[in-house]
C-alpha positions in Angstrom: 33.0 79.3 -88.2 29.6 77.1 -86.6 30.0 74.2 -83.7 31.9 72.0 -85.1 35.0 73.3 -83.9 33.9 75.3 -81.2 35.3 72.9 -78.3 38.4 73.1 -79.9 39.0 76.3 -80.4 38.0 77.7 -77.1 39.8 75.3 -75.5 43.0 76.2 -76.6 42.6 79.2 -74.8 40.8 81.7 -76.8 40.0 84.5 -75.1 40.2 82.5 -71.7 40.7 85.7 -69.3 37.9 87.8 -68.5 38.5 92.0 -67.1 40.6 91.0 -63.9 42.2 88.4 -64.9 46.0 88.1 -66.2 48.2 84.8 -68.0 50.7 83.6 -66.4 52.6 84.1 -69.8 52.4 87.9 -68.1 54.8 86.3 -65.8 57.6 85.4 -68.2 60.8 87.1 -67.0 59.6 87.8 -63.4 61.8 86.0 -61.3 60.4 83.4 -58.9 62.5 84.5 -55.8 60.1 87.5 -56.3 57.0 85.6 -56.3 58.7 83.2 -52.8 59.6 86.4 -51.2 56.4 88.5 -51.7 54.5 85.2 -50.8 51.8 86.4 -53.1 51.6 85.0 -56.9 51.0 81.2 -56.0 48.5 81.8 -53.6 46.7 83.8 -55.9 46.6 81.0 -58.9 43.4 79.1 -60.1 42.5 75.9 -61.3 41.2 77.6 -64.4 44.3 77.2 -67.1 46.7 79.6 -66.9 44.6 82.4 -65.8 44.9 84.2 -62.5 42.9 86.7 -60.9 44.9 89.8 -60.0 43.1 92.5 -57.8 44.3 96.1 -59.2 46.3 98.4 -57.1 45.7 98.9 -53.8 44.2 95.6 -53.4 46.4 93.9 -50.4 46.3 90.9 -52.8 47.9 93.0 -55.4 51.7 92.1 -56.8 53.8 94.6 -55.9 56.9 95.2 -58.6 55.0 92.9 -61.2 55.9 94.0 -65.0 52.5 93.1 -67.0 50.0 94.1 -69.1 46.4 93.1 -68.5 45.1 90.0 -70.4 47.5 87.3 -72.0 48.0 89.0 -75.5 50.4 91.6 -73.7 49.3 94.8 -75.4 46.8 95.4 -73.3 43.7 94.2 -74.6 44.0 96.1 -77.5 42.9 94.6 -81.1 45.4 95.9 -84.1 43.5 93.2 -86.4 40.9 94.2 -89.9 37.5 94.5 -88.3 34.5 92.4 -89.7 31.6 93.9 -91.3 29.5 96.2 -88.5 26.3 97.2 -88.6 24.9 99.7 -86.7 22.4 101.2 -84.5 22.7 104.7 -85.8 19.4 106.4 -86.4 16.1 105.3 -86.9 15.7 103.8 -90.8 18.0 101.2 -88.8 16.4 100.8 -85.9 13.1 99.9 -87.5 14.8 97.4 -89.4 16.4 95.7 -86.4 13.1 95.7 -84.6 11.4 93.6 -87.3 10.5 90.4 -85.8 12.7 88.5 -88.2 16.6 90.2 -87.5 14.6 91.7 -83.7 17.7 93.0 -81.7 15.5 95.3 -79.3 12.2 96.6 -78.3 10.6 99.8 -79.0 9.3 102.2 -75.9 9.7 99.1 -73.5 9.8 101.4 -70.6 6.3 102.7 -71.3 4.6 99.5 -72.0 6.2 98.0 -68.4 5.1 101.0 -66.6 1.6 100.8 -68.4 1.7 97.0 -68.3 0.1 94.5 -65.2 -0.8 90.5 -64.9 -0.6 88.9 -68.7 0.6 92.2 -70.5 3.9 92.5 -68.3 4.2 88.3 -68.8 3.9 89.1 -72.3 6.9 91.8 -72.1 8.9 88.9 -70.4 8.3 86.5 -73.2 8.9 89.1 -75.7 12.2 90.0 -74.1 13.0 86.6 -73.5 13.1 85.8 -77.0 15.8 88.2 -78.3 17.8 87.4 -75.6 18.0 83.9 -76.1 18.3 84.3 -80.0 20.4 86.8 -80.0 22.3 86.5 -76.9 21.6 90.4 -76.1 18.6 92.6 -76.3 18.0 96.4 -76.4 15.1 98.1 -74.3 14.2 101.6 -75.0 12.7 104.3 -72.9 13.8 102.4 -69.8 16.0 105.6 -68.7 14.7 108.9 -68.0 16.9 111.7 -70.1 17.0 113.5 -67.3 18.1 111.1 -64.7 20.3 109.5 -67.0 22.4 112.6 -67.6 22.0 113.2 -63.8 23.8 109.4 -63.2 27.0 110.7 -66.2 27.8 113.4 -64.0 28.0 111.5 -60.8 29.8 108.9 -62.3 32.7 111.6 -63.4 32.5 112.5 -59.5 32.8 109.2 -58.7 35.9 108.6 -60.7 38.2 112.3 -60.3 37.0 111.9 -56.3 37.4 108.0 -55.5 36.4 107.5 -51.9 38.7 105.9 -49.5 38.2 102.1 -49.4 37.5 102.5 -53.1 39.8 101.0 -56.1 40.3 101.9 -59.5 40.2 98.3 -61.6 42.3 98.6 -64.9 40.4 96.8 -67.9 41.1 96.0 -71.9 41.9 98.9 -74.1 42.5 101.5 -71.6 39.3 101.0 -70.0 38.9 101.3 -66.3 36.3 100.7 -63.6 35.2 101.0 -60.1 32.3 100.0 -58.2 29.3 102.4 -56.9 28.5 103.4 -53.6 24.7 102.3 -52.1 23.2 105.7 -52.2 21.6 108.4 -55.1 21.3 107.9 -57.6 23.1 104.4 -58.0 20.1 103.3 -55.7 17.1 103.9 -57.1 14.3 101.5 -57.7 13.6 102.2 -61.3 17.4 101.1 -61.8 19.2 97.5 -60.4 15.8 96.2 -58.9 13.8 97.3 -61.9 11.2 94.4 -61.8 11.2 93.5 -65.5 14.9 92.9 -65.4 14.7 90.8 -62.8 11.7 88.4 -64.2 13.9 87.9 -67.3 17.0 87.3 -65.3 15.0 84.4 -63.0 14.1 83.1 -66.5 17.4 83.3 -68.2 20.2 82.7 -66.1 19.5 79.0 -65.7 22.8 77.3 -65.8 24.6 76.3 -62.7 27.1 74.1 -64.4 30.2 75.6 -62.3 28.7 75.2 -58.9 30.9 72.6 -57.4 32.8 71.1 -60.5 36.4 71.7 -61.7 37.8 72.7 -65.0 37.7 69.7 -66.1 33.6 68.1 -65.7 33.0 71.8 -66.5 34.7 71.5 -69.9 32.9 68.0 -70.4 30.0 68.8 -70.0 29.9 72.3 -72.3 31.4 70.0 -74.8 28.5 68.0 -74.4 26.5 70.3 -74.6 27.4 71.9 -78.0 27.7 68.3 -79.3 23.8 67.9 -78.4 22.7 71.1 -80.3 23.5 73.8 -77.9 20.0 74.1 -76.7 19.3 76.3 -73.5 17.1 73.8 -71.8 20.0 71.4 -71.6 21.0 73.3 -68.6 17.8 72.3 -66.4 19.1 69.1 -65.7 22.6 69.7 -64.6 21.9 70.9 -60.8 24.9 72.4 -58.7 27.0 69.8 -57.4 27.8 69.5 -53.8 31.2 69.2 -52.3 34.0 71.5 -51.8 33.9 73.7 -54.4 30.5 74.3 -53.8 31.0 75.3 -50.3 34.0 77.1 -50.8 34.5 78.2 -54.8 37.9 78.5 -55.8 39.7 82.3 -56.1 38.5 84.0 -58.6 35.2 82.5 -58.7 31.8 83.8 -57.7 30.6 83.7 -54.1 27.1 84.6 -54.7 24.3 82.5 -52.8 24.3 79.4 -51.4 26.0 76.4 -52.8 22.7 74.0 -52.9 20.6 77.0 -54.2 19.9 77.2 -57.8 19.6 80.3 -60.0 21.1 83.9 -60.3 22.0 86.2 -57.6 23.1 89.6 -57.8 26.8 90.2 -58.8 28.6 93.7 -59.0 27.4 97.0 -59.3 30.2 99.2 -61.6 31.0 102.4 -63.3 33.4 101.6 -66.9 35.6 104.6 -68.4 36.2 104.7 -71.8 38.5 107.5 -72.2 38.5 109.0 -74.8 40.6 108.4 -78.4 40.8 105.3 -76.8 41.4 102.1 -79.1 39.4 99.3 -80.4 39.0 96.2 -77.9 40.2 92.8 -78.7 37.6 90.4 -79.3 36.6 88.3 -76.0 33.9 86.4 -73.8 33.6 88.0 -70.1 33.4 84.6 -69.1 34.1 80.9 -70.9 32.9 78.3 -68.3 30.5 77.2 -67.5 29.2 78.9 -70.7 26.4 80.7 -71.9 23.0 81.4 -69.1 25.1 81.4 -66.3 26.0 85.2 -65.8 23.5 88.1 -67.7 24.9 92.0 -68.2 22.9 94.7 -68.0 24.5 97.8 -69.4 23.2 101.3 -68.9 24.7 103.8 -71.0 25.2 107.0 -69.3 26.8 108.9 -71.9 24.4 109.1 -75.3 26.3 106.5 -78.1 27.2 107.3 -81.0 29.1 105.1 -83.6 32.6 106.0 -82.8 32.6 106.8 -79.5 33.0 103.2 -77.5 30.0 101.7 -77.3 29.8 97.8 -77.9 29.6 95.5 -80.7 28.4 91.8 -80.2 28.1 88.9 -82.6 24.4 88.0 -82.8 24.3 84.2 -81.5 27.9 83.3 -80.5 26.3 82.7 -76.9 24.9 79.9 -78.7 28.3 79.4 -81.0 26.7 80.8 -84.0 29.1 83.0 -85.8 27.5 85.1 -88.5 30.5 87.0 -89.5 29.6 90.7 -88.6 29.5 92.5 -85.3 26.4 95.1 -84.4 27.7 98.3 -83.0 25.0 99.0 -80.1 25.0 103.1 -80.1 21.8 102.3 -79.2 19.0 105.4 -78.8 19.5 107.5 -75.4 17.1 105.8 -72.6 18.1 102.6 -73.4 19.5 99.8 -71.7 21.2 96.8 -72.8 21.1 92.7 -71.6 23.1 90.5 -73.1 25.3 87.3 -72.0 28.9 87.3 -71.0 29.3 84.5 -72.8 28.3 86.4 -76.0 31.5 87.3 -78.4 32.1 91.5 -77.6 34.2 93.8 -77.4 34.3 97.8 -77.2 34.6 99.6 -80.9 37.2 102.6 -80.6 36.6 106.2 -79.2 37.5 109.1 -81.4 35.7 111.9 -79.7 37.4 114.0 -77.4 35.0 113.7 -74.0 35.3 110.2 -71.7 32.7 107.9 -71.8 30.9 106.5 -69.2 28.3 103.1 -68.5 26.4 101.5 -65.6 27.1 98.2 -65.5 25.3 95.4 -63.5 25.8 91.8 -63.7 23.6 88.4 -62.4 25.2 85.1 -62.0 25.0 81.8 -60.5 27.3 80.5 -58.0 31.1 79.1 -58.7 31.9 80.7 -62.1 35.6 81.8 -62.7 35.3 85.7 -63.5 38.4 87.0 -61.8 37.1 89.3 -59.4 38.3 88.4 -55.8 37.4 89.7 -52.5 37.1 93.0 -51.6 38.6 93.3 -55.5 37.5 96.9 -55.8 38.0 98.1 -51.7 36.7 97.6 -48.4 34.0 100.1 -48.7 33.4 98.6 -52.0 32.1 95.5 -50.7 30.2 96.9 -48.1 28.1 98.7 -50.7 27.8 95.2 -53.0 26.4 93.7 -49.7 23.8 96.5 -49.4 22.6 96.4 -53.0 22.2 92.3 -53.1 20.3 93.0 -49.2 17.8 94.7 -51.5 17.6 92.8 -55.0 18.4 89.3 -54.2 15.2 88.6 -52.2 12.9 90.0 -54.8 15.3 88.2 -57.5 15.0 85.0 -55.6 11.3 85.4 -54.9 11.1 84.9 -59.4 13.3 82.1 -58.6 11.3 80.3 -56.6 8.0 80.9 -58.6 9.9 79.5 -61.3 11.2 76.4 -59.4 7.8 75.7 -58.5 6.2 75.9 -61.6 8.8 73.0 -63.1 8.1 71.0 -60.4 4.3 71.0 -60.4 4.5 71.1 -64.1 
């Protein structure tokens, strides 16, 4: 399938809810008198179709007594269908194939080049990452994390999950996975991690879709369909600035509230660890966001547990962020020390985990304002919200400086 039928399929509800949203279908059989008695569920309703952002247990807005499973397919986000053909990043010969310009999904020795580069060389590296990211919807960067630091972070992730501090909640995900926010402290606050200069420069140039800010679902749908029918070009979004009004100043429940209504471009969202328990099943295909489409949220994945083909790495469909469908998925069991950047609109899922040890990965996101994600205020707990703020206080000033420089360049060009 290519672009011709994309609008119809997406807006019939294909993969609409994100990680932390549940469909109203999940509430069938749940007495209306309970809604009214608790006074919670109607207040949670978003204007995004039949999606309801539901916070995790422990949050004051959690619908106590609700007999629901996460996600609209009502089987916990598990996929029991026949998987499409898969390509694996599993050993050196395969990795060399993907490193070729024609099929490039990754850049070798990125970390070393970044540390040694300056001026034009650094800009060239940013351009190379952007080229891969724009083409495929994701890019793998080798050598970005020291091996000893990566294993130390895995140990810290295990401690955080097993001894979750007061003021933090665990949020359930698809197919038995779960997620928590990390505190702003070592090792998560390291300068080479979330505030990584290469990642911030790439983010400033990639996350340019401001269409969600200030627009209703129907307005976003109309604009999105226009983008598809006009060729799905990234630069199209430069012509769609935020729309000022009440939806911009106060985004609806479950939508991103980062930044300011009148400002363009990305801001840091959350910094989280995802746990994949041993023997976890195959996850359903999905997109982390639907509207406003691509180039609106960029996710950075830092594997903490070394990845192999069958311990639950992500499988993504290259080009699906611009509505191409290659008919196969790439399983990103990437080399240890690598990180992955992917557009949250790309079609993906986590594969089966056949191993006997839990797997951990750090995710952090950069996003524009007004996107429906299903995350709510205090989603991961009061202390987690403070950590969100602390991370943003460090990261956003640098990121916004790069955004301002790019905007100035566009004005003077």
